[in-house]
Structures are given as C-alpha cells and as structure tokens.
C-alpha positions as CSV (number, residue, x, y, z in Angstrom):
1,M,25.6,90.7,67.7
2,K,22.1,92.1,67.6
3,N,20.8,93.5,70.9
4,S,17.5,91.7,71.6
5,N,16.3,94.3,74.1
6,K,16.5,97.4,71.8
7,C,13.3,99.3,71.2
8,S,11.9,98.8,67.7
9,F,10.6,102.3,67.3
10,P,12.6,104.1,64.6
11,G,15.3,106.3,66.1
12,C,14.8,105.1,69.7
13,K,18.1,104.2,71.4
14,C,16.4,102.8,74.5
15,Q,17.9,99.4,75.6
16,D,15.9,98.0,78.5
17,F,15.6,94.5,79.9
18,S,11.9,95.1,80.4
19,F,10.3,95.6,77.1
20,W,6.7,95.5,75.8
21,L,5.6,93.4,72.8
22,Y,3.3,94.8,70.2
23,K,2.6,93.1,66.9
24,W,5.7,90.9,67.5
25,D,8.1,93.8,68.0
26,K,9.7,95.0,71.2
27,Y,9.2,98.5,72.5
28,C,10.2,100.6,75.4
29,K,7.2,101.6,77.6
30,A,6.9,105.1,76.2
31,H,6.8,103.9,72.5
32,Y,4.6,100.9,73.3
33,N,2.0,103.2,74.8
34,Q,2.2,105.6,71.8
35,I,1.8,102.9,69.1
36,F,-0.8,101.0,71.1
37,L,-3.0,104.1,71.7
38,D,-2.5,105.2,68.0
39,D,-3.8,101.8,66.9
40,L,-6.7,101.8,69.3
41,H,-7.8,105.3,68.2
42,A,-7.4,104.4,64.5
43,Q,-9.5,101.3,64.9
44,Y,-12.2,103.2,66.8
45,A,-12.3,105.9,64.1
46,L,-12.8,103.2,61.4
47,W,-15.7,101.6,63.3
48,G,-19.0,102.9,61.8
49,G,-20.9,102.1,65.0
50,K,-23.9,100.5,63.2
51,S,-22.7,96.9,63.8
52,E,-20.4,95.1,66.1
53,P,-16.9,96.6,66.2
54,P,-14.1,94.7,64.5
55,D,-12.4,92.0,66.5
56,R,-9.2,94.0,66.6
57,L,-11.0,96.9,68.3
58,K,-12.6,94.6,70.9
59,Y,-9.2,93.0,71.5
60,L,-7.4,96.4,72.0
61,I,-10.1,97.6,74.4
62,G,-9.8,94.4,76.4
63,R,-6.0,94.5,76.3
64,Y,-5.9,98.1,77.5
65,Y,-8.1,97.1,80.5
66,S,-6.0,94.1,81.3
67,E,-2.7,96.1,81.2
68,N,-3.9,99.3,82.9
69,V,-6.8,98.8,85.3
70,T,-6.3,97.1,88.7
71,A,-9.2,94.8,89.4
72,F,-10.3,94.5,93.0
73,I,-11.6,91.2,94.4
74,G,-15.3,91.3,94.7
75,K,-15.8,94.2,92.3
76,P,-16.9,93.9,88.7
77,S,-13.9,93.6,86.4
78,L,-13.0,92.7,82.8
79,T,-10.4,90.6,81.1
80,K,-9.0,90.8,77.6
81,A,-10.7,87.6,76.7
82,I,-14.1,88.6,78.1
83,V,-14.2,91.8,76.1
84,H,-12.8,90.1,72.9
85,T,-14.9,86.9,72.9
86,R,-17.9,87.4,75.3
87,S,-19.2,90.8,74.6
88,Y,-22.2,91.9,72.6
89,G,-24.6,94.8,72.1
90,W,-21.9,97.3,71.2
91,K,-23.0,100.8,70.7
92,K,-20.7,103.6,69.6
93,T,-21.3,106.8,71.6
94,K,-19.8,110.3,71.4
95,A,-17.6,109.4,74.3
96,G,-16.6,105.9,73.2
97,A,-18.7,102.7,73.5
98,V,-21.2,100.8,75.6
99,F,-21.2,97.0,75.6
100,T,-22.4,94.0,77.6
101,T,-20.3,91.1,78.6
102,I,-21.3,87.6,79.8
103,R,-19.7,86.2,82.9
104,Y,-20.1,82.7,84.2
105,P,-20.1,82.0,88.0
106,I,-18.0,79.2,89.3
107,N,-20.9,76.7,89.2
108,K,-20.8,76.7,85.4
109,R,-17.2,75.6,85.4
110,Y,-17.8,72.6,87.8
111,G,-20.7,71.1,85.9
112,E,-23.6,71.9,88.2
113,P,-27.0,71.1,86.7
114,Y,-27.7,74.8,86.2
115,A,-25.7,77.9,85.5
116,N,-26.3,81.5,86.1
117,E,-25.1,83.9,83.5
118,V,-24.2,87.4,84.6
119,H,-24.6,90.1,81.9
120,Q,-22.6,93.2,82.8
121,K,-23.0,96.4,81.0
122,W,-19.9,98.6,80.7
123,S,-18.9,101.9,79.1
124,F,-15.5,102.8,77.7
125,N,-14.4,106.4,77.2
126,I,-12.0,106.7,74.3
127,S,-10.7,110.2,75.4
128,S,-10.0,109.4,79.0
129,M,-9.4,105.7,78.5
130,K,-11.6,105.0,81.5
131,Y,-14.1,102.1,82.0
132,K,-17.3,102.3,83.9
133,F,-19.4,99.5,85.2
134,L,-23.0,100.4,84.5
135,S,-25.2,97.5,85.5
136,E,-25.6,93.8,86.0
137,E,-28.3,91.3,85.3
138,K,-28.3,87.7,86.5
139,K,-29.9,85.1,84.2
140,E,-30.6,81.5,85.1
141,N,-30.3,79.1,82.2
142,L,-31.0,75.4,82.4
143,V,-28.3,73.1,81.3
144,M,-29.0,69.5,80.4
145,V,-26.7,67.0,82.1
C-alpha cells in the first residue's frame, strides 16, 4: 500500500499528515520551500524585464505573499489572484520588481452606479522575499447601469 503522505522529494523519508502541494506533488515543508523558491528564482532570472513578466512568475510572487505574509485588517495587502490577474506596469529592478495592482472597493461588487478603483504600487525584493507597499492612487470611473 502506497503511503499518500510521503514527501515526493527524492530521498526524503519524511511522512507527515500535513504536506504541501506543488505542481501536484506532495512535499514536507522544508522541501516545499526549497523547490518553490528555486522555481521562483529561476522564473525571475528568465524574465528579461522589458515586458510584463510571465504569468508563472506573477503567480509565484502572489502565492508566496499569500502563504507567508500576514495581512492586517485595514492595511494594504495582496492576494495571489490580485498579483496574478490584476497587476500591471511591472518593472524589473536590481532588487526585484515594482508593480501596480488594481483593487475594487466594496461598492463595485454590489452594483453601485460608480466604482472607485484603487491602484496600489508595490515592490518585491527577490533576495529578502519582502514586499513593500509604496503608494496608492484612487480613481473614480463611471459605470453605466
């Protein structure tokens, strides 16, 4: 009988009931972190920086935030989906990347006749794996009802 909670990393004998999924394989926390960060750094190295980063890199940056940063109520925060699907203006820097995300206040979701978009600028440091909120700009857009 195959143990479904065994780490997929070659040679690892860890058997844990709390495992981490990565590319459909199960890993112990230590090996999950290792392969995740290796993939993120490899994707970053492949990105030329002259255009938007590949979806995979945006996904990994958002996933790392979702899994490792504690968001505080009332403070600017990110989600995996926001970084992956609602980010633009990416610029590769020596330290990592700078990008802008679009947030929608609650009134957009409930069909109010107008919606404010909040454009938040963030930086991500590839060495320290830290995120920094840089600025925020509120934009009012008319929505036809």
